[in-house]
N, C-alpha and C positions, 0 to 999 in steps of 0.2 A: 064661827061666828065671834069677833071679840070686843062688839060696842053694840049697845042699843039705839043709839043716835047716828044720824045721816051723818056727822061729822067725823065720829070715831069710824064707822065703816070704811072712810072713803079713805082712811089714814092706816086701815089696820092689815092691811096687805105685807108689812113688813115683818112680823112676829113669827110665822114660819119659817121667812129665810132667813132672819135674824138667827133663829135657835139651828135650824137645818145645816149653815154656813160658818157662824160667827163662832159659836163654842166648841162646837167639836175639835177642830182645830187647837183649841188651848191645851185640850188634854195631854197633846205629845210636845205642843210648841211655846205656851205661852203661859200667860198666869189665869189660873180659874179663881175669877173671885165670884161673891156675894152679890145681888141684884135686892136684895132685902125682902125676895119673896122668893116662894115656890124653891125654898132651899132648908135641910137638915141638918143639923147641927151634934155634935157629942158633946153630952151635958159634961162629961169629963174634960174634953177639952177647954170649952168655956170656961170652968172653973178655974183650969190652971192657968189659962191668961188672966182672971180677974173678971171676967163677966165682961158685957158688950162697953167700948166707949162711948160717952155721955157725948156723943157730937151727931149734926145733924146727917150726915154720911157716916151712919157707924155700921152699913154694910160691907163698904170698901174697909174703914178702918178696921174693923174684925176680921177681914179675910188675912190682910197684911200681917197685926200680931199672930193670926195661929201659922202661916206661912213660915214668920219670922222664931216660931218655937219649933219647927222642925217639920209641919202638919201639912199637907197638900189638899187642895180640892181637888174635885172630879165633876166634870157636866156628865150626868147619867142621861143620856141621847134616847134611850129605852123608855123613860119613864115619861108621861103625857101630863101636863096640867093645864089648870084652866088660867086667862092671864086678859084684862082688861084694858086697851089703851085709853088716854085722855080721852074724855068724851065731849068735850067741847075746847075750843082755842083758847078761852079763859083757862079750860082746866091745865091745856100744856103749856101756857105762860107760868101759871102755879108751879109746875112739875121742873120749870128751868130755872124758876129761881129757888127751889131745893137743889138741883143737881148744880150750878153754878155756885150759889154760895156755899153751898156744906161741901163742895169739893174744896174749895178753898180753905175752907177750914181743917179738914184733912189732909192737903199740904204741908200748912202750915204747925200744926200740931203733931202728927206722925209718918208722914212721909220720905220725912228725913232717915228714918231709924230702917226703914224698910229697904232706902236704896244704900245705904252704907253699912246693910248684915253681908258678912261675909259667907253664910247659909245658902244666900238665893243665887241662883245662876242669873249672868248677866241678860240672858233674851226675858225671863220674867219681868226685869227689870225696864228693860227697854218695852215691853207690852204693856206693862202697867202706862209708862211717861206718856206712849201716843197715844192709847186708850183715852186717859184725862185730857190730853192736848187736842183733842178733839173736840172738846168742850165748850173751849176757848178760841176756836178756829173764826168765829165770827167776830171775833172783836181784833185777831188779827188783818182780818178781809177789810173791817171798817177804817183800822190804823193806817194801812195801805192805801187806803180809795181813798180817806183824806187828804192825807201826805201827798198825793201825787196831784189830788186837784188842785188843793193849795198851789203846787207850783206853777200848775198850767195856768191858773186864772191870773197868780202874780205876772205872769208874762216873761218870767227870769230867765226860762228857760223853754222855746217853742218846740226842740225836738222834742219834748216830756208827752206831748199830744198825739206825737206817732207811739210813741215807745207805748201809751196807756192803753191804744186802740190793736196793740198787734201783741205778739206770744207771750211780753211779760204779763199782761193783765191777766190775756184768757190763761195761762196757765194757773195765776195766783188763785182765781176765781175759779177754775176747777177743781183746786188741791183745798180749799177752804170751803166751799160752799157743797161739794159733791163727795166730799171724803167720806162720810157720815153713811153714803149712800153705794159706796165700792161693792160690799158685800151683796147687792143687787145682781151683779153683772153675768153670773153664772143663770140666774133665772132669767137674765134678759133675751138670753141663745134662746131658750124654751117656749119663754113667753112673752114674748116683746111687747105686743100693744099693753096688755095689763101692768108690765113694768114699766115702759116707757111713761103712760099716764100717772105710775105711781109716784114717777121720780119728776115729773111738770108738778104736780101739787106740793110734792116735800121739797121740791128744788125752792119755790116760792116759801115757804113755811120756814124752813131754815135761815132764808134770806133775810125774811122779815124780822127775824128773832137778834139781829147784829147787836142793835143799838138796845134792845132789852140786856141782852147779855152783859155788853159794855156795861150798863148801869148799873147792874145788881153789881158786877166786879168792883168797880172804881166804891161803890157803896160801903160793900164789904173789908175794901182796902184801907177804908178811911175809918172802921171804929171796930172793925175784928168782932164785928157780931152779926150771926144771921138766923132765921127764923123760917119757917112758911107753913102755909095751910096745906093739908091733905088735899094731891091729885084729884079724888074723887069726892070731895066736899062739894055737896051740893046746895048748902044755906050759905055760905059766905058771901058776899057781895064787895068786889074789889071797888074801892071807891078811888083807887088811883087814878092821876091824869094823866100816867105814862104811855096809855094807846095816844091819846089826843095830840101830846106831844110827838110823838115818833110820825105820825101819820102828817101833822104840819111840815115835819122834817123833810118826809117824802115828797111834800108836795114842794118845797123847796127842790129837791135835786132833780124834779121833774122839770121846773122851769130852767132848772140852771143846764138839764141836759137837753132840753128845747133850745136854747140858746147856741149851745154849743158842738147841736147836734153830735149827740152821745147816747148812742141807744141803749149803753149800759147803765150810763146814769138813769135812764128814764125807768128800765126793767128794775131797777134797785129801789127807785122813789114809787112805784106803785107797788111794789111788795111793800113798803111801810105805811102806805095810805091804807093797802086793803087790811090793816091793822085793827083800825078802828069798825071796819064792816062784820070783820070776824070776829070782834069782842061784843058788838052791838045786836048781831043780826039773830033772829030768834029762827028761821029757816034758812041752816046753812046749806043746803044740800046741791040746789044751782050753783051756788056760789063756788064752794069746793070744786064742784064738777068744771063748771063752763070759766069761770073768771080767772081760777086761782094759777091753773098751767100759762098765761098769758104773761107775766114776768119773762120765765126761763124760756116760752117761743121767741119772744123780742131780744133775748140774750142768743139763742140760736141762729136767730136773722141776722145779729152780729157776727157770728161765730163764721159763717159762710162767705161775710164778705172778707175773712182774713187770709194770709197765704195757704195756699195748698199745702205745704210742707206742715202748718202747723196740724191740719186736720189729720194728716198720715201720722203725725208724733202723737196726736194724741188716741188716735185707732191702736196705734204699736203699744202704747201705754197698757189701754184697756185690754188689748191680746195677752200682753203679760200678765196681766192679775188674772185673767179667766183660767189661764194656763197654772198659775200658783193655786188657785181653788180646788183647781182639779189635778 
């Protein structure tokens, strides 16, 4: 068990799956980096590199600097330790702020020396690059989404409406919203109901962070400063109006989706409207169990109206990923 709260229990299924599939492969093929917890570092190595870098994402920074100095991390999969997931949606947003802003700070101050190092294999550089890129996929999704609909609503190219509702949008949707959940596929075969339920919930949660992630990134790019409240903090009260603004944007998406008969637009709007309920609700059990899956279910309904070739292509991609994991 990885949480004492209803919300935490509803999103904790991925912990074992993450450590079972995600990290062991990195011992052989990728870049093993610190998550900032559950890690053992040699004092000699820390002294050699001058200690921890004083940035928010010091875990990634210290990992890259250690690697540049000829040392390599290793995931000890035979060692077990405790871990707790965010206890509430507010805590998840706090963690998201730390990760998004902190990673941008790392990229700005420390990444170039890692990616330019001749002592590090290209496979490790590619692994880290795409690992960090996943954090910002919601921004790419939102940019694609707003750009496409701006063209549609302007009436300058009516064919874009058809494009938006076929393979191009669906492919982009899958590879931006569901990319962080790909490692669940092997377990999907073994425990389909459990994993599918989790994917429906987390798909909506990932979708709901698109505006939040974009706002954090823009703010950091403007002032090059970042800070954070610890994820597990239970005292700090977020006085930001961001959840209200994001929910209002979601309402606008639903209205537009209704007028344009776009189920995708309605699904995105619902995920944003849900933010205010996830932030304000004291009893989140029923909400997370019964309401969170709705936006992704709507998306799946829209998916089944797509050409059969898209469904077959998606199945081929998933099969390939499963084969790669095994």
